[in-house]
VOZA-465482 format. One record per residue (C-alpha): x, y, z; residue in three letters. Coordinates in Angstrom, 1 decimal, always signed. Last residue first. Layout:
REM VOZA-465482
> c1, c2, c3, resn
> X, Y, Z, ALA
...
END
This chain:
REM VOZA-465482
> c1, c2, c3, resn
> -29.5, +43.5, -20.3, PRO
> -33.0, +43.1, -21.7, GLY
> -33.9, +41.9, -25.2, LEU
> -36.1, +44.8, -26.2, ALA
> -37.5, +43.9, -29.7, LEU
> -36.3, +46.5, -32.2, ASP
> -35.6, +43.9, -34.9, PRO
> -39.2, +42.6, -34.9, THR
> -39.7, +39.1, -33.7, PRO
> -40.6, +36.4, -36.3, PRO
> -44.3, +35.8, -37.0, SER
> -45.8, +32.9, -35.4, PRO
> -45.7, +29.3, -36.9, LEU
> -49.1, +27.7, -37.3, GLU
> -49.2, +28.2, -41.1, ALA
> -45.8, +26.4, -41.5, ALA
> -47.2, +23.4, -39.6, THR
> -46.4, +23.0, -35.9, PRO
> -44.4, +20.0, -34.6, LEU
> -46.4, +18.6, -31.7, HIS
> -44.4, +16.6, -29.1, LEU
> -46.7, +14.7, -26.7, HIS
> -44.9, +11.4, -27.0, SER
> -41.6, +13.3, -27.2, SER
> -39.7, +11.8, -24.3, LEU
> -41.8, +8.6, -24.2, PRO
> -38.6, +6.5, -23.7, VAL
> -38.7, +3.3, -25.6, GLY
> -35.3, +3.5, -27.1, GLU
> -33.4, +6.6, -25.9, LEU
> -31.1, +4.7, -23.6, ALA
> -31.0, +5.7, -19.9, VAL
> -32.2, +2.3, -18.5, ALA
> -30.0, +0.4, -20.9, ARG
> -26.9, +2.2, -19.5, GLU
> -28.0, +1.1, -16.0, LEU
> -28.4, -2.5, -17.3, ILE
> -24.8, -2.5, -18.3, THR
> -23.7, -2.7, -14.7, PRO
> -21.4, +0.0, -13.4, PRO
> -17.8, -1.4, -13.8, TRP
> -15.4, -0.9, -10.9, ARG
> -17.9, -0.9, -8.0, ALA
> -20.1, -3.3, -9.9, ALA
> -17.3, -5.9, -10.1, LEU
> -16.6, -5.6, -6.4, THR
> -20.3, -5.9, -5.5, THR
> -20.5, -9.1, -7.6, CYS
> -17.4, -10.5, -6.0, ARG
> -18.6, -10.2, -2.4, ASP
> -17.6, -7.4, -0.1, SER
> -15.6, -7.2, +3.1, SER
> -15.7, -4.0, +5.1, THR
> -12.6, -1.9, +5.2, PRO
> -11.0, -0.9, +8.5, LEU
> -10.9, +2.9, +8.6, PRO
> -7.5, +4.4, +7.7, LEU
> -5.8, +6.1, +10.6, GLY
> -2.3, +5.8, +9.2, ALA
> -0.4, +3.8, +11.9, PHE
> -3.2, +1.7, +13.5, ASP
> -5.6, +1.5, +10.6, HIS
> -3.0, +0.9, +8.0, LEU
> -1.4, -1.8, +10.2, ALA
> -4.8, -3.4, +10.7, GLN
> -5.2, -3.7, +7.0, THR
> -1.7, -5.2, +6.8, SER
> -2.5, -7.9, +9.3, ALA
> -5.9, -8.7, +7.8, LEU
> -4.5, -9.1, +4.3, ARG
> -1.5, -11.0, +5.6, LEU
> -3.7, -13.5, +7.4, TYR
> -6.0, -13.9, +4.4, SER
> -3.0, -14.6, +2.2, ARG
> -1.7, -17.2, +4.6, LEU
> -5.1, -19.0, +4.7, HIS
> -5.4, -18.9, +0.9, ALA
> -1.8, -20.3, +0.3, SER
> -2.8, -23.0, -2.1, ALA
> -5.0, -20.6, -4.0, PRO
> -8.7, -20.9, -3.7, PRO
> -10.4, -21.5, -7.1, ILE
> -13.4, -19.3, -7.1, PRO
> -16.8, -20.7, -7.8, PRO
> -18.1, -19.6, -11.2, PRO
> -20.4, -16.6, -11.0, LEU
> -24.2, -16.5, -10.4, VAL
> -23.6, -18.0, -7.0, THR
> -21.8, -14.8, -6.0, ASP
> -24.9, -13.2, -4.7, ASP
> -27.2, -11.2, -6.9, PRO
> -27.1, -7.4, -7.1, LEU
> -30.3, -5.6, -6.5, ASP
> -29.8, -2.5, -8.6, VAL
> -30.0, +1.2, -7.5, LEU
> -29.5, +0.4, -3.8, GLN
> -25.7, +0.8, -3.7, ALA
> -26.0, +4.2, -5.4, PRO
> -28.2, +5.4, -2.5, ASP
> -31.5, +6.8, -3.6, VAL
> -32.0, +10.4, -2.5, ASP
> -30.6, +11.9, -5.7, PRO
> -33.5, +10.4, -7.7, ASP
> -32.5, +10.1, -11.3, ALA
> -31.2, +6.6, -11.0, LEU
> -34.3, +5.5, -9.1, ARG
> -36.4, +7.0, -11.9, ARG
> -34.3, +5.2, -14.6, ARG
> -34.7, +1.9, -12.7, LEU
> -38.5, +2.4, -12.6, ALA
> -38.5, +3.1, -16.4, PRO
> -36.3, +0.0, -16.9, LEU
> -38.7, -2.4, -15.3, ASP
> -37.4, -5.8, -16.6, ASP
> -34.4, -6.4, -14.3, VAL
> -33.9, -10.2, -14.2, THR
> -32.5, -11.1, -17.7, ARG
> -30.4, -8.0, -18.1, ILE
> -29.2, -8.4, -14.5, LEU
> -28.0, -11.9, -15.2, HIS
> -26.3, -11.0, -18.5, GLU
> -24.4, -8.1, -16.8, ASP
> -23.2, -10.4, -14.0, LEU
> -22.0, -13.0, -16.5, LEU
> -20.2, -10.4, -18.6, LEU
> -18.4, -9.0, -15.5, ARG
> -17.4, -12.5, -14.5, HIS
> -15.7, -13.0, -17.9, HIS
> -13.9, -9.7, -17.6, TYR
> -12.8, -10.7, -14.1, GLU
> -11.6, -14.1, -15.4, GLU
> -9.2, -12.3, -17.8, PRO
> -7.3, -10.5, -15.0, ARG
> -7.4, -6.7, -14.5, GLY
> -6.5, -6.9, -10.8, LEU
> -9.8, -5.8, -9.3, LEU
> -10.0, -4.0, -6.0, TRP
> -11.0, -5.8, -2.8, GLY
> -9.0, -3.5, -0.5, ASN
> -6.3, -5.9, +0.6, ARG
> -6.1, -7.6, -2.8, GLU
> -5.6, -4.2, -4.5, CYS
> -2.9, -3.2, -2.0, MET
> -1.1, -6.5, -2.5, ALA
> -1.0, -5.9, -6.2, THR
> +0.3, -2.4, -5.7, LEU
> +3.0, -3.7, -3.3, ALA
> +4.0, -6.3, -6.0, THR
> +4.3, -3.6, -8.5, ASP
> +6.8, -1.8, -6.3, SER
> +6.2, +1.5, -4.5, LEU
> +8.7, +4.1, -5.6, GLU
> +6.2, +6.4, -7.2, THR
> +4.5, +6.7, -3.8, ILE
> +7.6, +8.4, -2.5, ARG
> +10.2, +7.5, +0.1, ASP
> +10.1, +3.8, -0.5, PRO
> +12.2, +1.9, +2.0, PHE
> +16.0, +1.9, +1.8, PRO
> +16.7, -0.4, +3.5, GLN
> +15.2, -3.9, +3.5, LEU
> +18.1, -5.4, +5.5, THR
> +17.4, -3.2, +8.5, ARG
> +13.7, -4.3, +8.6, THR
> +14.8, -7.9, +8.6, VAL
> +17.1, -7.4, +11.5, ALA
> +14.3, -5.6, +13.4, ARG
> +11.9, -8.4, +12.7, LEU
> +14.3, -11.1, +13.9, ASP
> +15.2, -9.2, +17.1, THR
> +11.5, -8.7, +17.8, PRO
> +10.9, -12.5, +18.0, ASP
> +9.7, -15.0, +15.4, LEU
> +8.6, -18.6, +15.9, ARG
> +5.2, -17.8, +17.3, HIS
> +4.6, -15.5, +14.3, PRO
> +4.7, -18.5, +12.0, GLY
> +7.4, -19.3, +9.4, LEU
> +4.9, -18.7, +6.6, ALA
> +4.2, -15.3, +8.0, ALA
> +7.9, -14.4, +7.6, LEU
> +8.0, -15.6, +4.0, GLU
> +4.8, -13.7, +3.2, THR
> +6.2, -10.5, +4.7, ALA
> +9.3, -10.7, +2.6, VAL
> +7.2, -11.1, -0.6, GLY
> +4.8, -8.4, +0.4, PRO
> +7.5, -5.7, +0.8, HIS
> +5.9, -2.3, +1.0, THR
> +2.7, -2.8, +2.9, LEU
> +3.5, -6.4, +3.9, HIS
> +6.3, -5.0, +6.2, LEU
> +3.7, -3.3, +8.4, VAL
> +1.5, -6.4, +8.5, GLY
> +4.5, -8.5, +9.6, ILE
> +4.9, -6.0, +12.5, ALA
> +1.3, -6.4, +13.5, ARG
> +1.7, -10.2, +13.4, GLY
> +4.7, -9.9, +15.8, ILE
> +2.6, -7.6, +18.1, ALA
> -0.2, -10.2, +18.1, ASP
> +2.3, -13.0, +18.7, PRO
> +3.6, -11.4, +22.0, ASN
> +7.3, -10.4, +22.2, HIS
> +7.1, -6.6, +22.0, GLY
> +7.9, -4.1, +19.3, LEU
> +8.4, -0.6, +20.8, HIS
> +11.6, +0.9, +19.4, HIS
> +12.6, -0.5, +16.1, ARG
> +9.2, -2.0, +15.2, ILE
> +7.4, +1.2, +16.2, TRP
> +9.7, +3.2, +13.9, HIS
> +9.0, +0.7, +11.1, ARG
> +5.3, +1.1, +11.7, GLY
> +5.4, +4.9, +11.5, ALA
> +7.3, +4.8, +8.2, ARG
> +5.1, +2.0, +6.7, SER
> +1.9, +3.6, +7.9, ALA
> +2.8, +6.9, +6.3, THR
> +3.9, +5.2, +3.1, LEU
> +0.6, +3.2, +2.8, VAL
> -1.3, +6.4, +3.7, ALA
> +0.3, +8.1, +0.7, THR
> -1.0, +5.4, -1.6, LEU
> -4.4, +5.8, -0.1, HIS
> -4.4, +9.6, -0.6, ASP
> -3.1, +9.1, -4.2, VAL
> -6.0, +6.8, -5.0, ALA
> -8.5, +9.2, -3.4, ALA
> -7.2, +12.2, -5.3, PRO
> -7.1, +10.3, -8.6, LEU
> -10.6, +8.9, -8.4, GLY
> -12.2, +11.3, -10.9, GLN
> -11.7, +9.1, -13.9, TRP
> -12.5, +10.8, -17.2, GLY
> -9.6, +9.1, -18.9, VAL
> -7.7, +7.0, -16.4, LEU
> -8.2, +3.6, -17.9, ASP
> -8.0, +4.8, -21.4, ARG
> -5.1, +2.7, -22.5, ARG
> -3.7, +2.8, -26.1, VAL
> -1.2, +0.1, -27.1, THR
> +1.0, +0.7, -30.2, ALA
> +1.1, -2.2, -32.6, PRO
> +3.0, -5.5, -31.8, ARG
> +5.6, -7.5, -33.6, THR
> +7.8, -4.6, -34.7, PRO
> +7.1, -2.8, -31.4, ARG
> +4.5, -0.2, -30.7, GLY
> +4.8, +2.8, -28.4, PRO
> +2.8, +2.5, -25.1, LEU
> +0.1, +5.2, -25.1, THR
> -2.0, +6.5, -22.2, ALA
> -5.1, +8.2, -23.2, PRO
> -5.2, +12.0, -22.6, VAL
> -8.0, +13.5, -20.5, THR
> -7.6, +12.4, -16.9, ARG
> -3.8, +12.0, -16.9, LEU
> -3.5, +15.2, -18.8, ASP
> -5.4, +17.2, -16.1, ALA
> -3.4, +15.4, -13.4, ALA
> -0.1, +16.8, -14.8, PRO
> +2.5, +14.2, -15.9, VAL
> +5.4, +14.3, -13.5, ALA
> +7.2, +11.4, -15.2, HIS
> +6.9, +9.1, -12.2, THR
> +3.4, +10.6, -11.7, LEU
> +2.3, +9.1, -15.1, GLY
> +3.7, +5.7, -14.4, ASN
> +2.3, +5.8, -10.9, LEU
> -1.2, +6.5, -12.3, LEU
> -0.8, +3.8, -15.0, LEU
> +0.0, +1.1, -12.4, ALA
> -2.8, +2.3, -10.2, LEU
> -5.3, +2.2, -13.0, ARG
> -4.1, -1.2, -14.1, PRO
> -4.4, -2.6, -10.5, LEU
> -7.9, -1.3, -9.8, ASP
> -9.4, +1.8, -8.5, PRO
> -13.1, +2.1, -7.8, ALA
> -15.6, +4.0, -9.9, THR
> -16.0, +7.7, -9.5, HIS
> -16.3, +8.8, -13.2, ALA
> -18.8, +6.0, -13.8, THR
> -21.0, +7.1, -10.9, LEU
> -20.9, +10.7, -12.3, ASN
> -21.8, +9.6, -15.8, ALA
> -24.6, +7.5, -14.3, LEU
> -25.8, +10.6, -12.3, ARG
> -25.9, +12.8, -15.4, ALA
> -27.7, +10.2, -17.4, ARG
> -30.3, +9.8, -14.7, ALA
> -30.7, +13.5, -14.3, LEU
> -31.3, +14.0, -18.1, TYR
> -33.7, +11.0, -18.3, LEU
> -35.7, +12.1, -15.3, GLU
> -35.9, +15.7, -16.5, ALA
> -37.0, +14.6, -19.9, GLY
> -39.7, +12.3, -18.4, VAL
> -40.9, +15.2, -16.4, LEU
> -40.6, +17.5, -19.5, LEU
> -43.0, +15.4, -21.6, ASP
> -42.5, +17.6, -24.7, ALA
> -45.1, +20.2, -25.9, HIS
> -42.5, +22.9, -26.4, ARG
> -39.0, +21.8, -25.4, LEU
> -38.0, +21.6, -29.1, ALA
> -37.5, +25.4, -29.2, ASN
> -34.7, +25.1, -26.7, TRP
> -32.9, +22.5, -28.9, ALA
> -33.5, +24.5, -32.1, PRO
> -32.1, +27.6, -30.5, SER
> -33.8, +30.8, -31.6, GLY
> -34.2, +32.5, -34.9, TYR
> -33.7, +31.2, -38.5, SER
> -36.6, +28.9, -38.4, THR
> -36.9, +25.2, -39.2, ASP
> -40.4, +24.2, -40.3, LEU
> -39.4, +23.5, -44.0, HIS
> -36.4, +21.4, -42.7, THR
> -38.6, +19.1, -40.7, PRO
> -37.7, +19.2, -36.9, THR
> -36.0, +16.0, -35.9, PRO
> -38.1, +13.6, -33.8, ALA
> -36.0, +11.3, -31.7, ILE
> -32.7, +13.2, -32.0, THR
> -34.5, +16.5, -31.8, LEU
> -36.0, +15.4, -28.5, ILE
> -32.5, +14.5, -27.2, LEU
> -31.2, +17.9, -28.2, SER
> -34.1, +19.6, -26.3, GLY
> -33.2, +17.5, -23.2, ILE
> -29.5, +18.5, -23.4, SER
> -30.1, +22.2, -24.1, THR
> -32.7, +22.5, -21.4, ALA
> -30.6, +20.7, -18.8, ALA
> -27.5, +22.7, -19.7, ARG
> -29.4, +26.0, -19.3, ARG
> -31.0, +24.9, -16.1, LEU
> -27.7, +24.0, -14.5, THR
> -25.9, +27.0, -15.9, ASP
> -28.5, +29.3, -14.3, ARG
> -28.2, +27.7, -10.9, ALA
> -31.7, +26.8, -9.6, ILE
> -33.6, +28.9, -7.2, SER
> -36.9, +28.5, -9.1, HIS
> -37.3, +32.2, -9.8, ARG
> -33.6, +32.6, -10.5, ASP
> -33.7, +29.7, -13.1, ALA
> -36.7, +31.3, -14.8, THR
> -34.9, +34.6, -15.1, THR
> -31.8, +32.9, -16.5, ASN
> -33.9, +30.9, -19.0, ILE
> -35.7, +34.0, -20.1, HIS
> -32.5, +35.9, -20.7, LEU
> -31.1, +33.0, -22.7, ARG
> -34.2, +33.0, -24.9, GLN
> -33.9, +36.7, -25.4, ALA
> -30.3, +36.4, -26.5, PRO
> -31.2, +33.4, -28.7, ARG
> -33.9, +35.1, -30.7, HIS
> -37.5, +34.6, -29.7, GLN
> -40.5, +33.0, -31.4, ASN
> -41.1, +30.6, -28.5, ALA
> -38.7, +30.8, -25.6, LEU
> -41.1, +32.5, -23.1, GLY
> -43.9, +30.0, -23.7, ASP
> -41.5, +27.0, -23.6, PRO
> -39.6, +27.8, -20.3, LEU
> -42.0, +27.6, -17.4, ASP
> -42.3, +23.8, -17.8, ALA
> -38.5, +23.5, -17.5, LEU
> -38.6, +24.9, -14.0, ALA
> -41.3, +22.4, -12.9, ASP
> -39.4, +19.6, -14.6, ALA
> -36.3, +20.4, -12.6, LEU
> -38.2, +20.4, -9.3, ARG
> -40.0, +17.1, -10.3, ARG
> -36.7, +15.4, -11.2, PRO
> -35.0, +16.3, -7.8, ALA
> -31.9, +18.4, -8.2, LEU
> -28.7, +17.1, -6.5, THR
> -26.4, +18.0, -9.4, THR
> -23.0, +16.4, -9.3, PRO
> -20.1, +18.4, -7.8, ARG
> -17.5, +19.4, -10.4, ALA
> -14.1, +17.7, -10.0, ASP
> -11.3, +18.3, -7.5, THR
> -7.5, +18.0, -8.0, THR
> -5.7, +18.1, -4.7, THR
> -4.0, +14.8, -4.7, GLN
> -3.2, +14.8, -8.4, ALA
> -1.5, +18.2, -8.1, ASP
> +0.4, +17.2, -5.0, ALA
> +1.7, +14.1, -6.8, VAL
> +2.7, +16.2, -9.8, ALA
> +4.5, +18.7, -7.6, ALA
> +6.4, +15.9, -5.8, ASP
> +7.4, +14.4, -9.2, ILE
> +8.7, +17.8, -10.4, GLN
> +10.7, +18.3, -7.2, ASP
> +12.1, +14.8, -7.5, THR
> +13.3, +15.6, -11.0, THR
> +11.7, +14.1, -14.1, ALA
> +13.7, +11.6, -16.1, GLN
> +14.7, +12.5, -19.6, VAL
> +13.8, +10.2, -22.5, GLY
> +11.1, +12.6, -23.8, ALA
> +11.7, +16.1, -22.6, PRO
> +10.9, +16.9, -19.0, ALA
> +7.8, +18.7, -17.9, PRO
> +5.6, +15.7, -18.8, GLY
> +3.0, +15.6, -21.6, HIS
> +4.6, +14.5, -24.7, ASP
> +5.9, +11.0, -23.5, PRO
> +2.5, +10.2, -21.8, TRP
> +3.0, +6.4, -21.4, MET
> +6.4, +7.1, -20.0, SER
> +8.9, +4.3, -20.0, THR
> +10.9, +4.2, -16.8, GLN
> +8.0, +3.0, -14.7, ARG
> +7.8, -0.3, -16.5, ASP
> +5.2, -0.7, -19.2, PRO
> +1.7, -2.1, -18.9, LEU
> +1.0, -4.4, -21.9, HIS
> -0.9, -7.0, -19.8, HIS
> -2.9, -6.3, -16.7, SER
> -6.0, -5.7, -18.7, ARG
> -6.3, -9.4, -19.7, ASP
> -9.4, -9.5, -21.9, VAL
> -11.3, -12.7, -22.3, PRO
> -12.5, -13.3, -25.9, ARG
> -15.4, -11.2, -26.9, HIS
> -19.1, -11.5, -26.2, ARG
> -20.6, -8.0, -25.8, PRO
> -23.9, -7.7, -23.9, THR
> -26.4, -6.6, -26.5, PRO
> -26.6, -2.9, -27.2, SER
> -28.4, +0.1, -25.7, SER
> -27.7, +3.5, -27.2, ARG
> -26.8, +6.3, -24.9, HIS
> -27.2, +9.8, -26.5, PRO
> -24.1, +12.0, -26.2, THR
> -24.7, +14.9, -23.8, MET
END
């Protein structure tokens, strides 16, 4: 695992992540779709790519407690000393079985912790031996409880980062890739690239790289289509005259046609009747049949409805302000590292986020009341016609942390100041044991 290095909070000019996103017709993965560059994917290919993204699963994070992992690690050094790698591997497997830990899990932990120890205190060249793994040999005399905490904290932070919330740039890139039937594995590993122009170099976007939120995002996009279809059927056959029903119908239209829904809501539900809504619905044909046909305005409305970021410059500025506040107020990094390593601590309880007073007050849009009405109406439509749970409102700091884990978590797992090798004793040449004999039985 690559060592984390703490760094001061970056101060750059505001970043507008919503810029430089191409239209759907220009693939940002031109070499990774089933069709040649410049050729549109077929509907069957698109459907297969959507199904692939929807069913892709990632490895489950480890739920080991630090003490349990440390106890298993403590049984390793004596059996690893002065052994060739096959014998060391056999000893790790035996130890893992004895502690009821997956062999790969213990082997990865031992390798990672040993590598971190060597990063802090490299073995002098004249003490290096030609047998055994240097990383596994470095476990001897190390503080293995601290090592287990650091390893598990880093693994959990990596998992939290991989499962951060969607935002508008991510959804736009996702639908661009699916429009060209790019496999989910490529979406998550290959940066998106927009070819350059004479006045602008090529744009590389890594918004989807390593992100494990593809299935949830596709599920939500699919739920929008499901609610739209069921809601339109209800409008045609069951819409009544009461204002609540009219508002529900406006919420259905807001899922796929936010502009039209805004105009209807501005007129006032009490001024509309079912005939008006049915006539409007007929004029909007055809409705999106695939998630790749949802408009950019529908994606923006989806993000506003769910409290997802839009990639605007002020969001980047607010993220810096939140990071700076936490860096000033959180001073017990070892305690934060222990909470991060503890699988029983809820992610929402890792850091006490401040309220929104640490951020500049928002400037309410002129149509704030209307936007709130549409958000509630469309959320209710998703609940009624697609079965999605009603979302709970969250403040801006929580929204920022859901998309960008606070920098203070990276500082908590940095190597600086961690007593990982405080008890590390590098033996002298005279203290090194004799190498194993060639006929040593290594086991099966």
